[in-house]
C-alpha positions in Angstrom: -55.2 -7.8 -3.7 -52.0 -10.1 -4.1 -48.7 -10.7 -2.6 -46.0 -11.2 -4.6 -44.6 -14.7 -4.7 -41.0 -13.2 -5.3 -40.9 -12.0 -1.8 -40.7 -15.6 -0.6 -38.4 -17.4 -3.1 -34.4 -17.4 -2.5 -34.0 -17.3 -6.3 -35.3 -13.7 -6.2 -34.1 -12.7 -2.9 -33.6 -9.2 -3.9 -37.3 -8.8 -4.1 -38.1 -10.3 -0.7 -40.7 -8.2 1.3 -39.7 -9.8 4.8 -36.1 -10.4 4.7 -35.0 -12.6 7.8 -34.0 -10.6 10.8 -29.9 -11.2 11.5 -30.0 -13.5 14.7 -26.8 -11.6 15.9 -28.9 -8.1 15.8 -29.6 -7.2 19.4 -32.2 -4.7 20.5 -31.7 -1.3 20.8 -30.9 -0.1 24.4 -34.4 2.0 24.0 -36.4 -1.0 23.4 -35.0 -3.0 26.5 -35.5 0.1 28.6 -39.2 0.2 27.4 -39.9 -3.3 27.8 -38.4 -3.6 31.2 -40.1 -0.4 32.5 -43.4 -1.5 31.0 -43.0 -5.1 33.0 -42.4 -3.1 36.2 -45.3 -1.1 35.9 -47.6 -3.8 34.8 -46.5 -5.9 37.6 -46.8 -2.8 40.2 -50.2 -1.7 38.6 -51.8 -5.5 38.5 -50.4 -6.7 41.6 -50.4 -4.0 44.3 -52.5 -0.9 42.8 -55.6 -2.9 41.2 -58.9 -2.5 42.8 -60.6 -6.2 42.2 -63.9 -5.0 41.4 -65.8 -5.7 38.4 -66.8 -3.2 35.4 -69.4 -5.2 33.6 -71.2 -8.4 34.3 -69.6 -10.4 31.7 -66.6 -10.4 34.3 -68.8 -12.0 36.7 -69.7 -14.8 34.6 -65.9 -15.5 33.9 -65.4 -15.5 37.6 -68.1 -17.8 38.0 -67.0 -20.1 35.2 -63.6 -20.4 36.8 -64.8 -20.8 40.2 -66.9 -24.0 39.3 -64.4 -25.3 36.9 -61.8 -25.2 39.9 -64.1 -26.8 42.2 -65.6 -29.6 39.7 -63.5 -29.7 36.6 -66.9 -29.8 34.7 -68.4 -27.1 32.5 -71.6 -27.0 34.8 -72.2 -24.0 36.9 -74.0 -24.4 40.2 -76.5 -21.8 41.5 -79.1 -23.9 43.3 -80.9 -24.6 39.7 -81.2 -28.1 40.7 -83.2 -27.4 44.0 -85.8 -25.2 42.3 -85.6 -24.2 38.7 -86.1 -20.8 37.8 -85.1 -18.2 35.1 -84.0 -16.2 37.8 -81.1 -18.3 38.6 -80.1 -18.4 35.0 -78.8 -14.8 34.3 -78.1 -13.5 30.6 -75.3 -15.8 29.2 -75.6 -18.4 31.9 -78.4 -20.4 30.2 -80.1 -23.6 31.5 -80.0 -26.8 29.4 -81.5 -30.1 30.3 -81.5 -29.1 34.1 -78.1 -27.7 34.4 -76.6 -24.2 33.9 -74.2 -23.6 31.4 -72.1 -20.8 30.1 -72.4 -19.4 26.3 -68.8 -18.2 26.7 -65.8 -20.7 25.7 -63.7 -22.1 28.6 -60.2 -21.8 27.6 -59.9 -18.5 29.5 -60.9 -20.0 32.7 -58.6 -23.1 32.3 -55.7 -20.6 31.7 -56.7 -18.5 34.7 -57.2 -21.4 37.0 -53.9 -21.6 38.8 -54.0 -17.8 39.2 -57.4 -17.8 40.7 -56.7 -20.7 43.3 -53.8 -18.3 44.6 -55.4 -14.7 44.0 -59.2 -15.3 43.5 -61.0 -12.8 41.4 -57.9 -10.8 41.0 -56.1 -13.9 39.4 -58.4 -13.3 36.3 -57.0 -9.8 36.1 -53.2 -10.9 36.4 -53.8 -13.4 33.4 -54.8 -10.3 31.1 -51.9 -8.3 32.5 -49.4 -11.0 31.7 -50.8 -11.5 28.3 -50.9 -7.8 27.6 -47.3 -7.8 28.1 -47.0 -10.6 25.6 -48.9 -8.7 23.1 -46.7 -5.6 23.3 -43.6 -7.9 22.8 -45.6 -9.6 19.8 -46.3 -6.0 18.4 -42.7 -5.4 18.6 -41.6 -8.7 16.9 -44.1 -8.4 14.2 -43.3 -4.7 13.2 -39.6 -5.8 13.2 -40.0 -8.6 11.0 -42.1 -7.0 8.4 -40.2 -3.8 8.3 -36.5 -4.6 9.4 -36.7 -1.5 11.4 -36.2 -1.5 15.5 -37.1 2.2 15.5 -40.4 1.5 13.7 -41.2 -1.3 16.1 -40.3 0.6 19.2 -42.7 3.4 17.8 -45.5 1.0 17.1 -45.3 -0.5 20.8 -45.4 3.0 22.1 -48.4 3.9 20.0 -50.1 0.8 21.0 -49.5 1.3 24.6 -49.9 4.9 25.2 -52.2 5.9 22.4 -54.9 3.4 22.2 -57.4 1.9 24.9 -55.5 -1.0 25.3 -54.0 -0.6 28.5 -57.5 -0.2 30.2 -58.2 -3.8 29.2 -55.0 -5.0 30.7 -56.7 -4.4 34.1 -59.8 -6.3 33.4 -61.1 -9.9 34.1 -62.8 -10.5 30.8 -60.4 -12.0 28.3 -59.7 -9.4 25.7 -55.9 -9.0 26.0 -55.7 -12.7 26.2 -57.5 -13.3 23.1 -55.5 -10.5 21.5 -52.2 -12.4 22.6 -53.2 -15.7 20.7 -54.2 -13.4 17.6 -50.8 -11.8 17.6 -49.0 -15.2 18.2 -50.7 -16.6 15.5 -50.0 -13.6 13.1 -46.4 -13.6 14.1 -46.1 -17.3 13.2 -47.9 -16.8 10.0 -45.3 -14.1 8.9 -42.5 -16.6 9.8 -44.2 -19.1 7.5 -44.9 -16.5 4.7 -41.0 -15.6 4.9 -40.0 -19.4 4.8 -40.5 -19.6 1.1 -40.9 -23.1 -0.3 -38.9 -24.6 2.7 -40.1 -27.3 4.9 -39.9 -24.8 7.8 -42.7 -22.7 6.2 -45.2 -25.7 6.4 -44.1 -25.9 10.0 -44.7 -22.5 10.9 -47.7 -22.4 9.0 -49.1 -25.4 11.1 -48.1 -23.7 14.4 -49.6 -20.4 13.1 -53.3 -22.4 12.5 -52.6 -24.5 15.7 -52.6 -21.1 17.8 -55.3 -19.6 16.1 -57.4 -22.6 16.3 -57.3 -22.2 19.8 -58.0 -18.2 19.6 -61.9 -18.9 19.5 -61.7 -20.9 22.6 -61.1 -17.6 24.3 -63.3 -15.5 22.8 -65.3 -16.8 19.7 -64.7 -13.4 17.6 -61.0 -14.7 17.3 -62.7 -16.7 14.5 -62.9 -13.6 12.4 -59.1 -13.5 12.2 -58.9 -16.8 10.5 -59.5 -15.4 6.9 -57.0 -12.8 7.4 -54.6 -15.2 8.5 -55.1 -17.6 5.6 -55.3 -14.9 2.8 -51.6 -14.2 2.6 -51.0 -17.5 1.5 -53.9 -17.8 -0.9 -53.0 -14.4 -2.6 -49.3 -14.8 -2.9 -47.9 -15.0 -6.3 -47.4 -17.8 -7.0 -49.9 -18.7 -4.4 -48.9 -20.9 -1.5 -51.4 -23.9 -1.2 -49.4 -26.1 0.7 -48.9 -23.5 3.6 -52.6 -22.8 3.2 -53.5 -26.4 4.0 -51.0 -26.5 6.7 -52.6 -23.6 8.3 -56.0 -25.2 8.3 -55.0 -28.5 9.3 -53.1 -26.8 12.2 -56.4 -25.2 13.2 -58.4 -28.5 13.5 -57.4 -29.4 17.2 -58.5 -26.1 18.7 -61.5 -25.9 16.8 -62.4 -29.3 17.4 -62.1 -28.9 21.2 -64.1 -25.9 21.1 -66.7 -27.9 19.2 -66.6 -30.5 21.7 -67.2 -28.3 24.4 -70.0 -26.8 22.8 -71.4 -30.2 22.3 -71.2 -30.9 26.2 -72.8 -27.5 26.7 -75.5 -27.0 23.9 -75.6 -30.5 22.3 -74.3 -29.3 19.0 -70.7 -29.8 17.5 -70.2 -26.6 16.3 -67.1 -24.4 17.5 -68.8 -21.1 16.3 -72.1 -22.0 18.3 -72.8 -19.3 20.8 -75.3 -21.1 22.6 -78.6 -19.7 21.2 -78.9 -22.1 18.0 -78.9 -19.2 15.6 -76.7 -19.4 12.5 -75.6 -17.0 9.9 -77.7 -17.0 6.7 -75.8 -18.2 3.6 -76.8 -15.6 1.5 -74.4 -12.7 2.3 -71.3 -15.1 3.2 -71.6 -17.0 -0.3 -71.7 -13.7 -2.0 -68.6 -12.6 0.0 -67.2 -15.7 -1.0 -67.8 -15.2 -4.8 -66.1 -11.9 -4.5 -63.0 -13.1 -3.0 -62.8 -15.8 -5.7 -63.2 -13.2 -8.4 -60.6 -11.2 -6.6 -58.2 -14.3 -6.2 -58.6 -15.1 -10.1 -57.9 -11.6 -11.0 -54.8 -11.3 -8.7 -53.3 -14.6 -10.8 -50.3 -14.0 -13.2 -52.3 -15.1 -16.2 -54.8 -12.3 -15.6 -52.4 -9.4 -15.5 -52.6 -8.6 -19.2 -56.7 -8.8 -18.7 -56.7 -6.5 -15.6 -54.2 -3.9 -17.1 -56.1 -3.4 -20.5 -59.8 -3.8 -19.1 -59.7 -1.7 -16.0 -62.8 0.4 -17.3 -64.7 -2.9 -18.0 -63.8 -4.3 -14.5 -64.8 -1.0 -12.9 -68.2 -1.2 -14.7 -68.8 -4.6 -13.9 -68.0 -4.0 -10.0 -70.4 -1.0 -10.1 -73.2 -3.1 -11.9 -72.9 -5.6 -9.2 -73.1 -3.3 -6.4 -76.1 -1.5 -8.0 -77.8 -5.0 -8.4 -77.1 -5.8 -4.7 -78.7 -2.4 -3.8 -81.6 -3.2 -6.2 -82.4 -6.4 -4.4 -84.4 -5.7 -0.8 -82.7 -8.4 1.1 -79.0 -7.3 0.2 -79.9 -3.7 0.2 -81.0 -3.9 3.7 -77.7 -5.7 4.9 -75.4 -3.1 3.0 -77.3 -0.1 4.1 -77.3 -1.2 7.7 -73.7 -2.2 7.2 -72.9 1.4 6.1 -74.8 2.8 9.1 -73.2 0.6 11.5 -69.7 1.5 10.1 -70.4 5.0 10.6 -71.7 4.6 14.0 -68.8 2.2 15.0 -65.9 3.9 13.4 -66.8 7.3 12.8 -69.5 9.0 15.0 -71.3 7.3 17.8 -73.8 9.9 17.6 -75.3 8.7 14.6 -76.8 5.8 16.3 -80.6 5.8 15.9 -81.9 7.9 18.9 -84.9 5.5 18.8 -82.8 2.6 19.8 -82.9 1.9 23.8 -79.7 0.1 24.9 -79.7 0.2 28.9 -77.5 0.6 30.5 -76.3 3.3 27.7 -78.0 6.5 28.2 -78.2 9.3 25.5 -76.8 12.8 26.2 -78.6 15.8 24.8 -75.9 16.2 22.2 -76.6 12.6 20.8 -73.7 10.9 22.5 -74.0 7.6 24.6 -72.9 7.4 28.1 -72.2 4.0 29.9 -72.5 4.3 33.9 -71.8 8.0 33.7 -69.1 8.0 31.1 -69.0 8.9 27.4 -68.7 6.1 25.0 -66.6 6.9 21.7 -66.5 5.5 18.2 -63.1 4.1 17.1 -61.9 7.4 15.3 -63.2 9.3 18.5 -60.9 7.1 20.5 -58.1 7.2 18.0 -58.2 10.7 15.7 -54.9 9.7 14.2 -56.6 7.0 12.0 -56.2 9.0 8.9 -52.8 7.9 8.7 -53.6 4.9 7.6 -54.2 6.7 4.3 -50.5 6.6 3.7 -49.8 2.8 3.6 -53.0 2.5 1.4 -51.8 5.0 -1.0 -48.5 3.3 -1.3 -50.1 0.1 -2.2 -51.1 1.8 -5.5 -47.6 2.7 -6.0 -46.2 -0.5 -6.0 -44.3 0.2 -2.6 -41.9 -2.3 -1.8 -43.5 -2.8 1.8 -46.9 -3.6 0.0 -47.3 -7.1 1.4 -46.5 -6.2 4.6 -49.3 -3.3 4.5 -51.8 -5.9 3.2 -51.3 -8.3 6.0 -51.7 -5.7 8.4 -55.0 -4.4 7.0 -56.4 -7.5 6.8 -57.3 -8.3 10.2 -58.8 -4.9 10.8 -60.9 -5.2 7.8 -62.3 -8.6 9.0 -63.2 -7.4 12.4 -64.7 -4.0 11.3 -66.5 -5.5 8.4 -68.2 -8.3 10.4 -69.1 -5.9 13.2 -70.4 -3.3 10.7 -72.9 -6.1 9.3 -73.7 -9.0 11.9 -73.8 -7.6 15.3 -75.3 -4.7 17.3 -74.0 -1.2 16.8 -72.7 0.0 20.0 -69.7 -2.2 20.2 -70.2 -3.7 23.6 -70.8 -2.1 27.0 -67.8 0.0 27.9 -66.3 3.5 27.3 -65.0 2.6 23.7 -65.6 0.0 20.9 -64.0 -2.8 22.6 -65.0 -5.4 19.9 -62.2 -3.5 17.8 -59.7 -4.3 20.4 -58.1 -6.8 17.9 -57.5 -3.8 15.2 -55.4 -1.9 17.9 -51.9 -3.4 17.4 -52.3 -3.4 13.6 -53.4 0.2 13.4 -50.3 1.0 15.8 -47.8 -0.7 13.6 -49.4 0.9 10.4 -49.3 4.4 12.0 -45.5 4.1 12.9 -44.8 2.8 9.2 -46.9 5.9 8.2 -44.6 8.0 10.2 -41.7 6.7 8.8 -42.8 6.9 5.4 -43.9 10.6 5.9 -40.4 11.5 7.1 -38.6 9.7 4.0 -41.1 11.2 1.3 -41.1 14.5 2.7 -37.5 14.9 3.4 -37.5 14.9 7.3 -39.6 15.7 10.2 -39.8 18.9 12.4 -37.5 19.0 15.5 -38.6 17.3 18.7 -39.0 20.7 20.5 -41.6 22.0 17.6 -43.5 18.7 18.1 -43.5 18.8 22.0 -45.2 22.2 22.1 -48.4 21.0 20.0 -48.4 18.1 21.9 -48.4 20.1 25.3 -51.0 22.5 24.2 -53.4 19.7 23.1 -52.8 17.9 26.6 -53.6 21.0 28.3 -56.9 21.7 26.2 -57.9 18.2 26.8 -57.5 18.4 30.5 -59.4 21.6 30.6 -62.1 20.5 28.6 -62.6 17.0 29.5 -59.9 15.7 32.2 -61.3 17.2 35.2 -63.8 15.2 37.2 -66.1 17.9 38.1 -67.0 18.5 34.4 -70.7 17.5 33.9 -71.5 14.6 31.3 -73.7 17.1 29.2 -70.6 19.2 28.6 -68.5 16.4 27.0 -69.9 16.0 23.6 -67.7 18.5 22.0 -64.3 17.5 23.6 -64.8 13.6 23.4 -67.0 13.4 20.3 -66.6 16.4 18.1 -63.2 17.6 18.6 -61.6 14.3 17.6 -63.5 14.2 14.4 -62.2 18.1 13.7 -58.7 16.8 14.5 -59.1 13.7 12.3 -60.5 15.8 9.3 -57.9 18.5 9.8 -55.3 15.7 9.7 -56.5 14.1 6.6 -56.9 17.1 4.5 -53.4 17.9 5.6 -52.0 14.5 4.6 -53.8 14.7 1.4 -52.4 18.3 0.6 -49.1 17.3 1.7 -49.0 14.2 -0.9 -50.3 16.2 -3.7 -48.9 19.7 -3.3 -45.2 20.2 -5.0 -45.0 24.0 -4.7 -43.4 26.2 -2.4 -46.1 26.0 0.0 -45.6 22.2 0.2 -43.2 22.5 3.2 -45.7 24.6 5.5 -48.1 22.0 4.6 -46.4 19.1 5.5 -45.1 20.8 8.8 -48.8 21.5 9.6 -49.3 17.7 8.8 -46.7 17.0 11.3 -48.4 19.2 13.9 -51.6 17.5 13.4 -50.3 14.0 13.7 -48.8 15.1 17.1 -52.0 16.7 18.2 -53.9 13.4 17.3 -51.8 11.1 18.9 -51.6 13.0 21.9 -55.4 13.3 22.2 -55.9 9.7 21.8 -53.4 9.1 24.7 -55.3 11.7 26.8 -58.6 10.4 26.2 -57.4 6.6 27.2 -55.6 7.7 30.2 -57.1 10.9 31.5 -60.9 10.1 30.9 -61.3 6.2 30.1 -59.1 4.7 32.7 -60.0 7.2 35.6 -63.8 6.4 34.9 -62.7 2.7 34.7 -60.8 2.6 38.1 -63.7 4.5 39.8 -66.3 2.0 38.6 -64.1 -0.9 39.9 -63.7 0.7 43.3 -67.5 1.3 43.8 -68.2 -2.2 43.0 -65.4 -3.4 45.0 -66.9 -1.5 47.9 -70.1 -3.2 47.1 -68.6 -6.7 47.2 -66.8 -6.3 50.2 -69.6 -5.1 52.1 -72.1 -7.7 50.6 -69.7 -10.5 51.4 -69.6 -9.6 55.1 -73.1 -9.3 55.4 -74.5 -12.2 53.5 -73.6 -15.8 55.0 -73.2 -19.1 53.1 -76.0 -21.6 52.3 -78.3 -18.5 51.5 -80.0 -16.7 48.4 -79.3 -13.5 47.4 -81.4 -11.5 45.0 -79.5 -9.1 43.0 -81.1 -6.3 40.8 -79.7 -5.4 38.5 -76.1 -6.0 39.7 -74.2 -8.6 41.4 -70.8 -8.6 43.6 -68.1 -10.8 42.4 -67.1 -11.5 46.0 -70.9 -13.1 46.2 -69.7 -15.4 43.7 -66.8 -16.8 45.9 -69.3 -16.9 48.9 -70.0 -20.5 50.5 -72.7 -22.3 48.2 -74.8 -18.5 48.0 -77.4 -18.8 45.3 -77.7 -15.6 43.4 -81.3 -14.7 41.7 -81.9 -11.8 39.4 -85.5 -10.9 39.5 -85.0 -9.1 36.3 -84.7 -11.9 34.3 -88.5 -12.7 34.1 -89.8 -9.3 35.8 -89.9 -10.7 39.1 -92.4 -13.7 38.4 -90.3 -16.2 40.1 -89.5 -13.8 43.1 -92.0 -15.0 45.6 -91.7 -18.8 44.9 -87.9 -18.7 45.3 -88.1 -16.8 48.5 -90.7 -19.0 50.0 -89.2 -22.1 48.8 -85.7 -21.1 50.4 -86.9 -19.9 53.5 -89.0 -23.0 54.2 -85.8 -24.8 53.8 -84.2 -23.1 56.5 -82.1 -20.7 54.4 -81.5 -17.0 55.0 -82.6 -14.6 52.1 -80.8 -11.3 51.2 -81.4 -8.7 48.5 -79.9 -5.7 47.1 -82.6 -3.3 46.0 -83.1 0.6 45.5 -85.1 2.1 48.2 -88.1 2.8 45.9 -88.0 -0.9 44.7 -87.8 -2.1 48.0 -90.9 -0.1 49.0 -92.7 -1.3 45.9 -92.1 -4.9 47.1 -93.5 -4.1 50.4 -96.7 -3.0 48.9 -96.9 -6.1 46.9 -95.0 -9.6 47.3 -93.2 -8.9 50.6 -96.3 -7.3 52.3 -96.2 -10.5 54.7 -92.3 -10.4 55.0 -90.1 -8.5 57.4 -87.2 -6.5 55.8 -84.2 -5.6 58.1 -82.1 -3.0 56.4 -78.4 -3.9 56.9 -76.3 -1.4 55.1 -76.3 1.2 52.1 -74.6 0.4 49.0 -73.5 2.7 45.9 -75.9 4.0 43.6 -78.7 4.3 46.3 -79.1 0.6 46.9 -79.9 -1.0 50.3 -78.7 -4.3 51.3 -81.4 -6.1 53.5 -82.4 -9.4 54.9 -86.1 -10.8 54.4 -87.6 -12.7 57.1 -91.1 -14.1 57.3 -93.7 -12.1 59.0 -93.0 -8.9 61.0 -93.8 -5.2 60.6 -95.4 -4.0 57.4 -93.6 -0.5 56.9 -91.4 0.5 54.1 -87.4 0.5 54.4 -85.2 3.5 54.6 -81.6 3.8 54.0 -79.2 2.4 56.5 -75.6 3.3 57.1 
């Protein structure tokens, strides 16, 4: 991998990969209409149509962090832990350290959300993501336009990013995925500006700014640190390499990483910007091996190795195979590599390949091998985006000395960093949601590369079919999806084929047609290439249908259910009380007046009786939201000497009740 240094020096401007855009060039009318329309829709959806419930407990933790930071300006969370320490008061990701509760998550997002939270409450966190989503789309356009100097390509990239990926769903979230993505794209755009700057002083400034923004990225989500190698590599692998810009980028990243390290020191007692609060660190073996591989690749990419590489390709291939065989022979590295291959297959290709013995509540396995999160099917990256085979086009062009090779390599680096890491070092199911949300940083780069692929196909294959011929398969694909998976009455066990198998068939057919279209030059080439265009249209349409007519409705329904839970619970539970939640909690309860939220599931209920007795003796009221069966089991045990007053029924068969001393010894029935 190398980036031609000729692309950045004025003396060889004819070979520049990323020519500067003419400042006088105006955006096309279509782009202006698109951005204005997108802004209006986002404003309307986020401010007027949003149901302010949560979709997962992580959003409650960010809500909690923002609430207490707004109130105190400190990184400590209040939950009554100072009154009576208990594991039930320290839910997952909010551990206790030295007598105080802190969050594992970094704090830049709560800081950015603070003014919106003070005006709009919990919805303010969503509004921040809505705004940064719009900013991310603009940056997607700007990056594509600067790399390829093509307004049409840039607009197509934005259309694919917005309407044929699952990013829209996360623009309506209270966890910071789109805000994190905005910082990553801003750093990437600034890196490209630096790369374009040649050896000028402005290039150093742009590189420093890129590092500065990238350094603050992990302060929103720790996994943004995975982008740092991908942002630094273009300077290191340029020909000639760019050590000054690389150093400028690295120094620019110091303030943000130092601030994150300082907040981790306050929270965890360790000055480490990449600490997640559990004190565990990556073993040195594999990172050192990866560093050695990168170092060898860097040496082989230098001009003085050109002759050696050209004349000893067989030797280098043999050495690579030998190194891989050695890694597979060693038990430790073999385990890591095989696990990485398995995790890659699950996360990128087919979620059904996940080990059936692996229990991952609240994920449930379907008879067909799929995984369902709260009643909706989870999908791998390819099952969400069956047009991923289109990335073969820029990859093939790399080996042909394509003039846009450097641009394609830059865009591929970020996906490689994220997919590689999450294949090797983390759990296999990509986070609790309806898709692999840890791959959100990959989406805009995939969209740009897809738009570039469409352009290259059109140029290399002598044009594309007429719009009418592409609308027809798109309409048929949309109708088929709606019939198979788009209607709410379709049972979950019937969705394995349309959501998990059909996209793999579409992707496989598209891959075959793309390869055939590239290598066949006979009279049948035109028909094959026409079929490839149809396959591309079907794949992109299918991705959009999955995102907007399956994921998004389930996303909305889950938020509405939890918003109802929130509104009811907040009306019933007064301030200065304790509220037992199992397994979920209402965001509105977080905004209650000094309501202590206990999670009996954190210690299998060991502290339940102790907490209850302590707060009742202190004159506080106690409430709980449990299932009827769980209430009755408690009544036969820890609550046999207490009275349970049912107050109302909540979604999912949960009953909200008040617990008072003494009273009748009966069970509890659902209450309207």
